[in-house]
N, C-alpha and C positions, 0 to 999 in steps of 0.2 A: 290518752297519752299526753304527757306534759313534759315540756323542756325547762322545768323550773330550776334546774341547776345550771342553766346556760346564761352567760352574760354577753350582751351584744352592745357594741358601740356603733351608733348610726351617725356618721358625719356626712351623710348625703343630703341632697336637697331636691326640691320639686316633687316628682311623682314616683318614678320607678324605684329608686333606692329606698325612700321612706316607706313605700308600701311593703317592701321586703322586711324592713324593721318591724312594721306593724304585724306582719304575719308571725314573726317569731314572738312578739309580745303576746299575741293572742294564743300562741301555743304555750305560754307560761314563762318564757324567758324574761330576764331583766334586761330591758332595752333603754339605753341612755342616749338621748339625741343631743348631740353637741352642735351649738350654733354660735356664730360670731356675735359678740355683744352688740356691735353697731350694724351689722349686715346679716340679720337672721334669715332663715329660709324665706325666699322671695314669695312663696305661695301664701304666706301670712297676709300679704297685701293684695292678693288676687280676689277681690271682693265683688259681689253683685251690688248693684245700686241699692238694693233693699237691706244690705247688711250694715250694722253699726260702724261708722267710720273709725271710731276709737277702739274698737275691739282688738285684742292681742292676737286673735286667730281669724280664720276665714272658713267658710264651708269647704272650700277647696283644700286648704291645709288640713282641716279636720278629717277629710275623707281618707287620708293615708297616714295619719299620725294618731295613734291610739295606744293607751296604756304605756306611755313612755315617760321617763324622767328627763326633764329639760335642764341642760347645763350650758352656760354661756362661757365660751373659751375662745380667745384669740391665739391661735397657735404660733403666731409670730411674736407673741409676748412671752418672755422667759418664764415667768411665774405660771402663766396659763398653760404653757407647753409642759411644764413639770407636772401640773395637775392632770393633764391629758396622759402623760406617760404613766402616772400612778394608776389611772383608770385602766390603762391598757394591760398592765402587768397580769391581771387575773381575768382578762376577757377571753372569750372563746371565739368571737367573730367580730370583724369590723367591716362596715359597709360604707363605700365612698363612691362619688361620681365626679371626681375632679378632672379638670382639663389637663392636657399634656403639659408636663413641667411643674404643675402645682405641687405634686408630691415631693419633688426636689426642693422647691421653694419653702414648703412647710416642714421639711425634714421628716416626712412620713413615708418614705419609700419602703418597699417590701423588706429590703435589707435592714433598715433601721427598726421597723416594726418587729421583725422576727428576732433581732438581737435582744430586744426588750422581752419578747414573749415568743419562744420557739414553737409553741403549740397553737399559735393564732391562725385561724382561717381568715384569709383576706378576700373580700368580695368587692369587685369593681364593676362599675358601669361606665361606658364611654359612648360617645355619639357615633363615630366612624372608625373606632379602633384605637389601640394604644399609641399608634404612630401618627395619628391625625390630631391637629390642633383646631379643627373646625368646631365652632359652637353649634350645638345641635339641640333643637327642640322637636317635640313630637311632630308638629306640622311639617318641619323640614324633612323629616324621615318619611312621612307619608307621601310627600312629593317625590323624594329621591328614590324610593323603593318601588314605585309603580302603583301603590294603592290608590292614590288620587286619580290616576289615569283610568282606572276601572270602576271608580265609584262615582255615582251621579247618573242623571238622566242622559239618554243617548245624545241629544242635541244641546246639552247644557255644558257649562264649564266643569273642569275637574273639581271634585268635592272631597273634603276631608271627613273622616268619621267624627261624630260629635263627642266622642270621648278620646282621651289620649291613648289610642289603641296600641301604638308601638311601644310606649312606656309600659303599658300593662303586659304586653307580650314579653318584653325584656325582663320585667320583674319576675314573671313566671319562669323564664329560662334561668335567671339568677338563683331563684329558690331551688330549682332542680339541681343546679350545679353545686350549691351549698350543701344540700342534703347528700349528694354523692360524695362530696368532700368529707362530710361528717362520717359517713359510712367507711370511707377509705381510711380516715384517721383512726376509727375504732379498730379496724382490722390490722393496720400497719404502724400506727403511732405517728405517721407523717402528716404534717399540716400542709395544705395546698392553697394556692391562690386561684380564685375563680374569676374569670372576666367575661362579660357579655357586652357586646356593642349593640346599640339600637339598630344599626344597619343590619348586622347578622340576624338579629331577632326578627326584623321586618322581612328580609329576603327568605328566611327559612319558613315564614308563615304564608308565603304565596301559594303553597301546596298545589291544588288542582289547576289554578290559573297559570302557574309556572309550567306544569306538565302539558297543559293545553298548547302552550307555545312551543315548548321543547320537542314535543312529539308531532306537531302538525305544521309548525312555522307560522301559525295564525296568531297575530298579536291580539290579545284580549282587549275589548273595547267597553266603554260605558254602556250598560244596559239597564240602568236604574235598578229596580228590585229583581229583574229577571235573571234566572240562572242560565248560564250558557249551555249547560248540558241536559237540563231537565225542564219539562213543561207539562202542565202548568205548575210553576214554582216561582212565587214572588209577585205575580200579577195581583193587582188590587181590584177587589170587587165591591161595589156599593150595594148594601142590603136595603130592604124595604124600610127599616128603622134608621136609615142614614148612617149606619156603621160601615167601617171598612173591614173586610174579611179577606184572608189569603189562604191558599192551599199549597202544601208541599207534596206534590204527587210524584213519589219516587218509584212507583212500580205500576204495572198494568192492573194489579189488584186494587191499588189505591184509586186508579182512574175509574175502574168499574164501580167502586163504591161511591165515588163522587157523582157519577152519572146516575146511579140508582137513587141517591139522596135527592138529586135535582129533577128526577123524572125524565132523564134523557137516555138515549141509546147511542151516544157518540162513540162509545168504546167499540161499537160494531162497524163504524164508518171506516173505510180504507184510508182516509187521511189521518186518522187518529189511533190506529190499532196498535201502535207501539210508540215508545218514548221518542225515538229519533224522528218519526213522522210528526209527532206532536210538537217537537221543537221547530221543525220546518214550517208548520202551519199554525204556530202559536197565536198569531194575531186573529185569525179567523176563529180559532178555538176560544179565545178570550171573549169575543163578541157573543158567541153562542152561549157560553156559560153565564155571561152577564145578564142576558135576557131572562134567564131563570132566577138567578140570584136576587135581582132587584124586586122580585115578587114575593120574597120570603124574608122573615125576620132573622137577624143574626143568631139569636138564641136557639131558634128552631134548627138552623143549619148546623151550628157548632155542636149542639147536643146530639143530633143524629149522627154526625160524622165521628164524634168522639166514641159513640157506642159502636160504630162500625170500624174503629181503629184506623181511621183515615186522618192524617195530620192536617189540622186546620187551626187558625187562630183569628180572633177578633183583635184588631190593633188597639192597644191600650196606651194611654198617656202615663207619665211617671207617677202621678198621683194615684191613678187607678191601680197601678202595679203595687206601690208601696202601702196602699190601704188594705191589701189582701193579707190575711192571717199568715199565709205561707211565706210571704216576703217579710212580714214584721218580725218573724223569728230570726231573720238575718240582720236585723238592725242592732247596732251596738251604740250605747250612749255613755258619756262620762263627762265630768267637769274637767276641762283642760285649762289649767292656770286660772281657775275660778269661773270659767265660762262654760255654759252648757253646750255640748257638741254632740253631733250624731254622724254616723257613717254606716255603710254596709260592711259586714264582716269580710275579711280577706280569705277566709277559709271556706271553700266550697265543697270539701270532701267530708266523708264520715268514716271513722275507724270503728270497726266492731268485729 
């Protein structure tokens, strides 16, 4: 399925908005990214020490900008604004993430945009909502939404996720909203505005951790890799070949399989005969499992557990992940403004 008749104006910056633009570009749409001539997308400057200092792009910028046409326009300049309006007239979608009041200053309010193009779907991302003027970055939202309070080791400081998780979640919400708006437009002919705040995206993604509090009054705490409801789940075990392996034991059958693989009978022990008891006694259980795991190679354990349909994984670094053929199929490359760039596809689904 291709959206090659669709035209998208991407006037957003940083990660969430541009990644939505990239999604539509990958789906075949014509995506035009508009940047200020003097102040382009700030992520062009977010470079690793190893990146060329004079490059027009960065690895970060490249990760969420793909198959786009780049146009420099200052919307406060009359000539540039006219060029923007010209592009807008036959566009199907516009994506933005401006601060409160910027749409008025730039004369791109919904009323103005729809006067130019009544069929335009307008997609917006904000930090804390349309009525807030707070500047928001992913880190701030991870802190404000509780994610950092439950991420990290038990006795350590709060910890952020090493990817811009809230931006990624907000982008997915926005894509869903846009697709619903496109369906609504097809059925009714009416163009809608879709808005997602990073705050709402974060709060609605707390899922089981939110319900754990709402239904028990117990405030979730940092447990490192440990799952608050399941054990063993997230504990790290060191193998004979010095690899780290972990198990996601979601049922009694999984636990019985793990015990069989390791030559144990712990599933028959009254302390570990069901999941709730395993959670209560997880520290003792971890020690008992480690005594067996450290005598076996990671390949032996993972092969046997995969055959038994027991969830387990050896921890891989990013190189090990992206060197796999399965992952390489998800890598997209192109020359962006004359420079070689690479990123992971924004499309994780298959249509058939």
